[in-house]
C-alpha positions in Angstrom: 0.2 -0.2 0.4 0.8 3.4 -0.8 1.3 6.3 2.0 -0.4 9.7 0.9 1.8 12.7 1.7 -1.3 15.4 1.1 -4.6 14.6 2.2 -7.4 17.0 0.6 -10.2 18.4 2.5 -10.8 19.4 5.9 -11.1 16.6 8.9 -13.7 16.1 11.3 -11.5 17.9 14.3 -10.8 20.8 11.7 -14.4 21.8 11.5 -15.5 21.2 14.8 -12.7 23.9 15.9 -14.2 26.5 12.9 -17.9 25.9 14.4 -16.5 26.8 18.0 -14.6 29.9 16.8 -17.7 31.0 14.5 -20.3 30.5 17.9 -17.5 32.5 19.7 -17.7 35.0 17.4 -21.2 35.4 16.6 -23.3 34.7 19.8 -22.2 38.5 20.9 -23.5 39.6 17.9 -26.7 38.2 18.5 -26.8 39.9 21.9 -25.8 43.0 20.6 -29.1 42.9 18.0 -31.7 42.5 21.1 -30.1 45.2 22.9 -30.4 47.4 20.4 -33.9 46.6 19.5 -34.8 47.1 23.4 -33.1 50.6 22.9 -35.5 51.3 19.7 -38.5 50.2 21.5 -37.4 52.4 24.3 -36.5 55.4 22.4 -39.9 55.0 20.7 -41.9 55.0 23.7 -40.3 58.3 24.7 -40.8 59.8 21.8 -44.5 59.5 22.6 -44.2 60.7 25.7 -42.6 63.6 24.6 -44.5 64.7 21.6 -47.8 64.6 23.8 -46.2 66.7 26.5 -45.0 69.1 24.1 -48.5 68.9 22.5 -50.2 69.6 25.9 -47.7 72.6 26.8 -47.9 74.4 23.6 -51.6 74.2 23.4 -52.4 75.8 26.9 -49.6 77.9 26.3 -52.1 79.7 23.9 -54.9 80.2 26.4 -54.6 83.2 28.6 -53.2 82.3 32.2 -56.0 84.0 34.1 -58.8 81.8 32.7 -57.0 78.5 33.3 -58.4 76.3 35.9 -56.6 75.2 39.1 -56.1 71.8 39.7 -55.2 67.9 38.5 -56.9 67.4 35.1 -56.3 63.7 34.5 -57.2 63.1 30.5 -58.8 59.8 30.5 -58.9 60.0 26.6 -56.5 58.8 24.3 -57.1 61.5 21.6 -59.7 63.7 20.7 -61.4 66.9 21.8 -61.2 67.1 26.4 -62.6 69.8 28.4 -60.8 70.5 31.5 -62.3 72.7 34.7 -66.0 73.7 34.8 -67.9 77.0 34.3 -65.7 80.0 33.3 -62.6 78.6 33.6 -63.2 75.5 31.5 -60.9 75.0 28.5 -60.8 72.8 25.5 -57.9 70.9 24.5 -57.3 68.5 21.1 -55.5 65.6 21.9 -53.7 63.7 19.2 -53.6 59.8 19.3 -51.4 57.7 21.6 -51.0 54.0 22.1 -53.1 52.6 24.4 -50.7 51.9 27.4 -49.8 55.7 27.7 -51.6 58.1 30.1 -51.5 62.1 30.3 -52.3 64.5 33.3 -52.0 68.2 33.5 -51.5 70.1 37.0 -51.9 74.0 37.0 -51.3 75.5 40.2 -51.1 79.1 41.3 -48.1 80.6 42.7 -48.0 82.8 46.1 -47.7 86.2 44.1 -50.5 85.0 41.7 -48.7 86.6 39.2 -47.8 83.2 37.5 -49.2 79.9 37.5 -47.0 76.5 37.2 -48.3 73.9 34.4 -47.1 70.2 34.9 -47.7 67.7 32.5 -47.1 64.1 33.5 -47.6 61.1 30.9 -46.8 58.1 31.9 -46.6 54.4 30.1 -47.8 51.3 31.9 -45.8 49.1 30.0 -42.5 51.2 29.8 -41.5 52.8 32.6 -38.4 54.5 31.2 -40.6 56.3 29.0 -42.7 57.9 32.0 -41.8 61.8 31.3 -43.1 65.2 33.4 -42.7 68.5 32.1 -43.4 71.7 33.5 -43.6 75.2 32.8 -44.1 78.8 34.1 -47.0 80.5 32.8 -47.6 84.8 33.3 -50.8 86.0 34.3 -51.9 88.8 32.1 -54.2 91.7 33.8 
């Protein structure tokens, strides 16, 4: 019998070593993709919160501060027109749509010098607590 000096192809050991090296390289990349997916979901939820809060602040800034009612007003509608306050101090706001797991609330309080009101808008996500947002601003009362 003749002995072969050169063998063509790969043996079982070489294939197993190559597969192990490939797995050590690919497993961290799969973890990175899942982390990026979770970050994208978080960013989308925070974007919804920010746009909802900014929308309410912009609408309330257009209303004279002395006609705004004081109090805390949870906005239960996910979209549409919503009235806060009663009587002469009631204000109608137009809400854009939000996902069903988000809730908005408005808090309006009069400062001690009566020349200013503080507006706080809070947006809460039930499914993604990292997207919760509170925005405050000061409104000046015109006489």
